[in-house]
N, C-alpha and C positions, 0 to 999 in steps of 0.2 A: 247546272243550277243545284242539283243534289249535292255535288261536291262542295259548292260554296256554302250550303247550309251546314254541312258537316264541319267545315273549317271554322264556322262561327260558334260551334259548341265548345264550351270551356272544359278543359280536362279536369278531372276530379282533383281536389287539393291534396297535396302531399301530407301524409300523417305528421302531426306535430309531436315531437318527442318531449315529454314533460320531464324535466330534470328533478330528481328527488331533492327535497329541501335540505339545506345544509344543517348538520347537527348543531343545535343551539349550544353555545358554551355554557359552562357552569358559572356560578357567581365567582367574582375574582378571588375571594379567599378560599373557595373550594377548588378552583383551578390550581392555586398554589399548593394546596394539600394533595391533590391528585398528582401533581408533578413530583412532589416529595415522595409519595408512595411509589411512583414509577422508579425513581432513583434508588430507593431502598430495595425494591424487589428485583431490580436489574443490575445491582452492584456485582462486582466480581465475587465469585463463589468462595467457599471456605478455603479451598486449596491455595488460591492466590494470596489470601490473607495470611494463612499459616506460613507459606513460603517467605512472604515479606517479613514476617515477625522473626522467624527462626534464622533467616538468612541462608537457608539451605533448602534444596528441593526435597519434597516429601518422598520422592522416589527412593531415597536412601532408607527411609523408614519402611516403605512398602517391601523393599528387598530384605529388611531385617525381620519381618513378620514370619512366624513359623507356618508350615503348611496347614495346620489346623485352625488358623486364625479366622478364615472366612466363615467356617461353621460356628465358631464361638461368637463371632460378631452377629451373625444371623439370629442365633438363639437368644443372645443377650438383648438384641434390639426388640425382638418380639416380646420378651418378658418385660422390658422397660416400658414399652407402649401399653401393654396390658395393665401394668400398675398405674400408669398415667391415666388410662381410661377410667379405672376405678376412682382415682383422685378427682378426675374431671366431673364424673357423674355424682359422686357422693359427698365431696368435701368442698367444691368450689361454691362460694356463696357470698352474699353481701353485695349490694349494688350501689353503694354511695360513690358517686364519681369523685375521683381524686387523682392526684399526680402519681404516675407509676413509679415504683421504687426500683428502678432498673439497676442502680449501683449496688444496692443491698443484695440483690439476687446474684450479681456478678461475684461479689465477695464470697458468698456461700459456695457457689459452683467452683470458684478458684481454689477454695480450700479442699474440696473433694478431688480436684484435679491433681493436687500434690501427691495424693495416694497413688493415682494412676501413673504419675511420672516416676515413682519409685518402684512399684511392683509390676508395671506394664500390663500386658494382656491378662495376667492372672487376676487382676483387680477388676476387670471389666464387669463380671456378673454382679458385683457389689456396687461399684461406682456408677455404672450407667443408669440403673433405676433411680438412684438418688439424684444424679444431675438432671435426668429427664423430668423428674417430678418437680425439682426446683425451677427448671425452665418453664414447665407448665404453669407454675404459680406466677412467674413473671409475665408469661403470655396472657394469662387471664387478667393480670393487673393492667396490662397495656390495653386489652379489650375494654375493660371497664373505664379506663381513662379516655377512651374514644367514644364513650356514651353507650356502650352495649350492655345489655342486661345479662350478666353471667349466671343468673338463676335459670335462664331458659336453656333447655336441652340442646337446641340448635346451636346456640352460641358456645356452649360447653364443648360440643364436638367440633365446632369450628376452631376452637383453641387447639384441639388435638390435631386438626388438619394442618396447622402451621408446620408441624414436623415433616410434612411431605414437601414443603416449599424449599427451593434452593438446593435440591438434590435430584439427580436423575435416577432412572432404573434401566435394567438391561433390555426391557421391552420397549423403551421409548424410541420414537423415530426422531427425525431432525427437528420437528416442531413441538414435540411433546414436553420439552423442558420449560416452555413458557408458563407464566403464572396462570393464564386463563385455561390452558390445556390441562394443567394439573388439577385445577378446580373442577373442570368438566369430567375428568377421569375419576375423581373422588366423589362426585355428586351423588351417584346412585348408592354407593356404599354408605355415605353419611346419612342419606335419607332413610335407607332401610334400617340402619342401626338406631337412628333416632326413634323411628316408629316402634322397633322391637323393645327398646329400653322403656319407652313411654307406656307400652302395653304391659310388659312383665314387671317393670320396676326393679329388675335385677340384671346382672351381667352374667350370661352363661358363656363360658370360654369356647364351648364347642358349637354354639349356635352359628349357623351359616352367616347371618347378618353381622355378627361380631367378628368372625374369622375373616370375612371379606374386608371389613374396615381395617383391621389390624394388618392384614396382608398388603392392602393397597398403600397404606402409609409406610409400613416397614420397608417395602421395596425401594423407596426413595430415601427415607431416613437412614437406612443402613449404609447408603453410599456416603453420606456425610459423616456417620460414625466411623466408617473405615478410614476416611481422611484424617479424622481426629486421632484415631489409634495409631495410624502410620506416622503422624507428626510426633507422637510421644515415643515412638520407637526409634526416632532419629538418635544416633549415638550422642551421649553427653547431655541429653535434654534434662533429665533429673526431675526432682520435685518442683523446683522453681519453674522450669520449662513446662512441666505438666500443668501447673496452675495457670500459666499464661495461655496454654492451648485451650484449656477449659473456659477461660474468660472469653477468648475469641469465639469459641463454640457457642457460648451463651449470647454474645453480642450478635452473632450471625442470625440466630433465631429471634432475638429481640427486634432486629431490623425487619425480618420477614413478618413478624407479628404486627409491628407498627404499620408497615405498608398494607398488609392484608386487612386490618381492621379500619384503616382510613378508607380503603376502597369499599368495604362493606357498609360503612357509615354513609358514604356518598350514594351508594346504591339504594339505600333506604329513602334518600331524599329525591333522587333523580331517576331511579330505575336502572337495572343492570345493563340493558342494551345501550343506553345513552352513555353511561360511565365507561363501559368497555370500548365503545367506538372512539370516544375522546382520548382514552388511555392509549389506544393503538396509534392515534394521530400524534400523540406526544412523543412517541418512540423516536422520531427523526430529530427531535429537538433536545433529547436528554443525552448528556455526555456518557 
């Protein structure tokens, strides 16, 4: 009898696994914009573009660089980014939305590239700060065209952040080259520099917050600069080739800027987590 009563007792119900809700899609036009941003940010790097344009592998240019080249590139990169930081903080302004003048900036950078094509590595300390500042102007122009207020310090430093996109660093692991990983790696340095500049109103080159920001960006920007210099060192590139290399250099960072500021605009509308999740899902469908 006791055994029969036990058999009539119902076993406890199995726990029900609640599936997390699917991430709601963005509005159709914003999905199109995010797909475009993904395509821009994940496009082949500068090396592939340069090799395709020159019709020659950049390895020839790398072999032609003198032993002192890496030190010169590292020093010139830091100097160029420091000057760009000054330009970003003190001279970027005006917030009237308008179409970005990408072609105009390419012409100016192309002209400066002709000098590098003739004089090679010796011209780097002069040419790189000029071309970097011109690229910064174009990046800010693109940010403004995407609806961002370039008077805000956070947006100004986000313009500088673009120079870290599309280039790796020696410390990167296999996943660190992704757009989101680079942003995460720079996040603390950008936040600290923003707070420091807002508090002091000046840029102190030796301040830890400023040094960390410049170092974090330079480690990645320097990789792309090295590719650019190596392309100019390819035999018979000359002034015309140097100009073409610089235009590709500008085009590369204009693409990074357009993708970056599309993503930031969508984050303001939908939140970072939602945009990041959908962006990652788009990866399998983007060529």
